[in-house]
N, C-alpha and C positions, 0 to 999 in steps of 0.2 A: 408635450404627451401625445401619443398616436392615437387617433380616432379610427373607427372602420371606414371613414369617408378616405382617408389619407391614406390608409391599407389600398383600398378598391382602387386607388389611382396609381400606386405604384406596380415598378416592373412585374413581369412572373416572379423571378426569381427572390424578389423583396417579399414580396406576395405570398409565395409558398414559405419560406423561411420565418416572415410574422405570424402566419398561420400556425406552427409547430411550433413556436416560442409560446405564442398567447394559448393556445392549447394545453401544451405540456404533456398529457398524456401518461402523466407519471414517471419518464424517464428524469427528470431533474433529480425525484426522489430517489431513483436508483444511484443517481451519483454519489447521493450526498452519503448512500450509506456505502459505494462499491469504492469511494475516494479513501477514506481513511481505510477500507479494506486492505485497498490494494497498498498504502504505503507500511502500514503494519506487515504484510507478509513481505514487502520488500527488506524492510527493517530487519524483519527476522531473518531473512537470507542472509542479506549481508552481515549480519552477528554469527549466523551457523558458519559461513566462509571464513571467515578470522577468527573465529575459534578452531577450526580444522587448519589452520594454517599455523596456528601457535604449539613451539614445542613444548610438551608433555615432559616436565622433570620427572626422573624415573626415582623409585625412593630408596634412601641408598642401603647399600647390600652389606651386612654386617656378618661377615665370616667367622667372627668370635660366637662362640656360643658363650653363653653363660654359663658358670660352672656351680656347681650346687657344693660344692666344698665348704662354704662360708659357714 
């Protein structure tokens, strides 16, 4: 377990990183929300691009008109 004393003895870069992670400041909650949103947006983009590449079959054209002589 990291204590304040071990953080105080760490090099500057590690001390700064430890302070940011320990403080958090809400960035981790932002990642919890943004991460799934990015995944959903990415999957929607992928599905849309795949759907646009599909060949959409045209409905059959029936040239024969039904007669009302029956």
